C-alpha positions in Angstrom: 10.5 -33.3 -6.3 7.7 -31.2 -5.1 4.9 -31.8 -7.5 3.1 -28.0 -8.0 0.8 -29.8 -10.8 -1.2 -32.3 -8.9 -3.7 -30.5 -6.6 -5.3 -32.3 -3.6 -7.7 -30.1 -2.5 -8.4 -27.3 -5.6 -9.2 -24.3 -4.1 -9.4 -22.7 -0.6 -10.5 -19.3 0.9 -8.2 -18.1 3.7 -8.4 -14.9 5.9 -4.8 -12.6 6.0 -3.2 -9.5 6.2 -2.2 -8.4 3.0 -1.9 -5.2 0.6 -5.2 -4.2 -0.3 -5.2 -1.6 -2.5 -2.7 0.3 -4.1 -2.3 4.2 -6.1 -0.1 6.6 -7.1 -0.6 10.1 -8.3 1.1 13.6 -9.1 -0.7 16.6 -7.7 -0.5 20.2 -8.7 -1.8 23.1 -6.6 -0.9 27.0 -7.0 -0.5 29.3 -3.6 -0.4 33.0 -3.6 1.7 34.7 -1.5 1.0 38.1 -0.8 4.2 40.1 0.1 5.0 42.9 2.3 6.4 44.9 -0.4 5.5 45.4 -4.0 7.1 42.4 -5.6 8.9 43.0 -8.8 11.1 39.6 -9.8 11.3 36.6 -8.0 15.1 36.0 -7.3 14.7 32.8 -5.6 12.2 30.3 -4.2 12.3 27.2 -1.9 10.2 24.7 0.1 10.9 23.0 3.5 9.0 21.8 6.2 7.3 19.2 4.9 4.8 16.9 6.9 1.7 14.9 5.9 -0.4 12.3 7.8 -2.3 9.5 5.5 -5.8 7.9 6.2 -7.5 5.0 4.1 -10.7 5.3 2.6 -12.9 3.3 0.7 -11.4 4.2 -2.6 -8.9 6.3 -1.7 -6.2 7.4 0.8 -7.1 10.9 2.1 -3.7 13.1 2.7 -3.2 16.1 4.7 0.1 18.0 4.7 1.8 21.6 5.0 4.9 23.0 4.1 6.8 26.4 3.8 7.0 28.2 0.8 10.4 30.8 0.9 10.3 33.7 -1.6 12.9 36.1 -2.6 12.1 38.8 -4.3 12.9 42.6 -5.6 10.9 45.5 -4.9 11.7 49.3 -5.4 12.9 49.4 -8.9 15.1 46.6 -8.5 17.0 48.6 -5.8 16.0 46.3 -2.4 15.1 42.7 -1.5 13.3 40.9 0.8 12.0 37.3 2.0 8.7 36.4 2.5 7.5 32.6 4.3 3.9 31.3 4.3 2.8 28.0 5.4 0.5 26.3 3.0 -1.9 23.6 4.0 -3.2 21.0 1.7 -5.9 18.1 1.4 -5.6 15.4 -1.2 -7.7 12.7 -2.0 -5.6 9.8 -3.7 -7.7 7.3 -5.5 -6.6 3.8 -5.1 -7.4 0.4 -7.0 -8.0 -2.5 -5.1 -6.5 -5.8 -5.6 -7.5 -9.5 -6.0 -9.3 -10.5 -2.7 -12.2 -9.5 -0.8 -11.4 -6.4 1.3 -12.7 -6.4 4.5 -12.0 -3.0 5.6 -10.6 -3.9 9.1 -7.6 -2.6 11.1 -6.4 -0.9 7.9 -3.0 0.8 7.6 -1.5 3.2 5.2 2.1 3.0 4.0 3.2 6.5 1.7 5.9 7.0 -0.6 6.9 10.6 -1.5 7.8 9.9 -5.1 8.7 13.9 -5.7 9.1 16.0 -3.0 7.2 19.4 -3.0 8.8 21.8 -5.6 8.2 24.8 -7.7 7.5 24.2 -11.1 6.5 28.1 -12.0 6.6 31.5 -10.3 4.8 34.4 -11.3 4.6 37.8 -10.1 0.5 39.3 -10.3 -0.3 42.7 -8.9 2.0 42.8 -6.3 1.8 39.1 -5.3 3.7 36.1 -5.9 1.9 33.1 -7.6 3.9 29.8 -7.0 2.8 26.3 -8.7 3.5 22.9 -6.5 4.1 19.7 -7.4 4.0 16.6 -5.1 4.0 13.0 -6.1 2.6 10.2 -3.7 2.3 6.1 -3.9 0.1 4.7 -1.3 -0.6 1.0 -0.1 -3.6 -0.1 2.0 -2.7 -3.0 4.4 -5.5 -4.8 6.2 -7.7 -7.6 6.4 -8.4 -9.8 3.0 -9.9 -13.1 1.9 -8.4 -15.0 -0.9 -8.2 -17.7 -2.6 -5.2 -19.9 -2.8 -4.4 -23.1 -4.5 -3.7 -26.1 -2.0 -0.4 -28.4 -3.4 -0.3 -31.9 -2.0 2.9 -32.0 0.3 6.5 -33.4 -1.0 6.8 -37.0 -1.6 3.0 -37.6 -1.0 2.8 -40.1 -3.8 5.8 -42.0 -2.4 3.9 -42.5 1.0 0.9 -43.6 -0.8 3.3 -46.2 -2.4 4.7 -47.3 0.7 1.6 -47.9 2.7 0.1 -49.9 -0.1 2.8 -51.9 -0.7 2.7 -52.7 3.4 -0.8 -53.3 2.9 -0.3 -56.3 0.4 2.8 -57.7 2.5 0.4 -58.0 5.4 -2.4 -59.8 3.2 0.0 -62.3 1.5 1.9 -63.7 4.2 -0.6 -63.5 7.0 -3.7 -65.7 7.8 -5.8 -66.5 10.6 -4.8 -69.7 10.7 -1.3 -68.7 11.1 -2.1 -67.8 15.0 -2.8 -70.2 17.9 -5.5 -69.9 20.6 -3.7 -67.1 22.8 -2.7 -65.1 19.6 0.9 -66.4 19.4 2.2 -66.7 16.0 2.3 -70.6 15.1 5.6 -70.8 13.2 5.1 -74.7 12.8 4.3 -75.7 9.0 1.6 -78.4 8.3 2.9 -81.2 6.2 0.6 -81.2 3.7 1.8 -77.5 3.6 5.3 -79.1 2.7 6.5 -80.8 -0.7 9.5 -82.7 0.4 11.3 -85.0 -1.7 13.0 -88.2 0.1 
């Protein structure tokens, strides 16, 4: 069995590539859309074409993105309707928490997961323009070079090997002696009379 409770080398520092930091946050922003006609009431809304890029920083991840907001509204006392589209650009900084180990800041990459796609949470008509409140949520991981302390364990059956080695040494010391070899280094299997006890 693997002896996980016995340490042969204690702790050892290694350099490896691993996840160095993580973070998650929901962002909220308000976009104002100027309509070609004086908007009276919003009948519908939709967000499309969301895209973004991410770049690691020391304590955060910079996310730059864009999406299109589509608004369907009424004007002329509700007699007519129109659709407006606006492309919104945004820049957000998502704070991250560093994990255990020493972050070296070398060859870092970012993996981003969109927990919540951009969605409209509130829409209002103010002074002929439409104000749209949008929420989006991200989860990020920064992967890069790091130094970690790890425990070093003995390999499996290490105790068995040690016991076998000690047993072999005991056999050699008990059964062989320099006097057992002749001048040419050959083993002499003749026994001396004084070493034997014969009963006539």
